C-alpha positions as CSV (number, residue, x, y, z in Angstrom):
1,L,-2.4,-11.6,0.3
2,E,-0.8,-11.8,3.7
3,A,-3.7,-13.2,5.8
4,E,-4.9,-16.6,6.1
5,L,-7.8,-18.2,4.4
6,I,-9.9,-21.2,5.1
7,D,-9.0,-24.6,3.3
8,S,-12.5,-26.2,3.4
9,N,-11.1,-29.2,2.1
10,H,-8.7,-29.6,4.9
11,E,-10.7,-27.8,7.6
12,K,-7.8,-25.5,8.5
13,C,-6.3,-22.2,7.7
14,V,-3.5,-21.4,5.2
15,S,-1.9,-18.6,4.0
16,A,-3.7,-16.8,1.1
17,R,-0.9,-17.3,-1.3
18,E,-1.2,-21.0,-0.6
19,R,-5.0,-21.2,-1.0
20,I,-4.8,-19.3,-4.2
21,E,-2.3,-22.0,-5.9
22,Q,-4.8,-24.7,-4.8
23,L,-7.6,-22.9,-6.5
24,L,-5.4,-22.3,-9.8
25,T,-4.5,-26.3,-9.6
26,F,-8.4,-27.0,-9.1
27,V,-9.5,-24.6,-12.0
28,R,-6.6,-25.2,-14.3
29,P,-8.2,-28.0,-16.6
30,A,-11.3,-26.1,-17.4
31,L,-9.2,-22.7,-18.0
32,Q,-7.0,-24.8,-20.4
33,E,-10.2,-26.3,-22.2
34,L,-11.4,-22.5,-22.7
35,E,-7.7,-21.5,-23.7
36,E,-7.5,-19.0,-20.6
37,W,-5.2,-20.7,-18.4
38,D,-2.0,-18.9,-19.5
39,E,-3.8,-15.3,-19.2
40,V,-5.1,-16.3,-15.6
41,Y,-1.7,-17.6,-14.5
42,E,0.0,-14.6,-15.6
43,I,-1.9,-12.1,-14.1
44,T,-2.1,-14.3,-10.9
45,Q,1.5,-14.4,-10.7
46,K,1.9,-11.0,-11.0
47,V,-0.3,-10.2,-8.2
48,L,1.2,-12.7,-6.1
49,K,4.6,-11.0,-7.1
50,H,4.0,-7.3,-6.7
51,G,0.7,-7.5,-4.3
52,T,-2.5,-6.2,-4.9
53,S,-3.1,-2.4,-6.0
54,A,-4.8,-1.7,-2.7
55,A,-1.7,-3.0,-0.7
56,R,0.6,-0.8,-2.9
57,Q,-1.8,2.3,-2.0
58,R,-1.5,1.5,1.6
59,E,2.3,1.3,1.5
60,I,2.6,4.7,-0.1
61,Y,0.2,6.3,2.2
62,Q,2.1,4.7,5.4
63,R,5.3,6.1,3.8
64,T,4.2,9.7,2.8
65,K,1.2,10.5,4.7
66,S,-0.2,11.8,1.5
67,F,-3.3,10.9,-0.5
68,E,-2.1,13.2,-3.3
69,K,0.9,10.5,-3.7
70,V,-1.6,7.8,-3.6
71,M,-3.6,9.3,-6.4
72,E,-0.7,10.1,-8.5
73,F,0.2,6.3,-8.4
74,V,-3.5,5.2,-9.2
75,I,-3.4,7.7,-12.2
76,Q,-0.4,6.2,-13.3
77,E,-1.3,2.6,-12.9
78,T,-4.8,3.6,-14.8
79,A,-2.4,5.2,-17.5
80,K,-0.1,2.3,-17.7
81,A,-3.0,-0.2,-17.9
82,T,-4.8,1.7,-20.5
83,V,-2.0,2.0,-22.7
84,L,-1.4,-2.0,-22.4
85,K,-5.1,-2.7,-23.3
86,T,-4.8,-0.2,-26.4
87,A,-1.7,-1.9,-27.7
88,L,-3.1,-5.0,-27.2
89,S,-6.5,-4.2,-29.0
């Protein structure tokens, strides 16, 4: 999310965050029609705010130099997602 992506409409590089916002604007009408907009928007905003799991894993490794700490994080995140998914079912 920190890199630049190509904005093919304007033939220039833009931040990944900017390009994601452009793509959301583009797909919003279709997602609203399918009643999926709220979920996609919420997930996208969460990722933009907190970063990807991969980025958090790299940060943990850089800070601790421990693959064990990275795996603890992955297990915790997986457990939280599983509990949330079960609660929503």
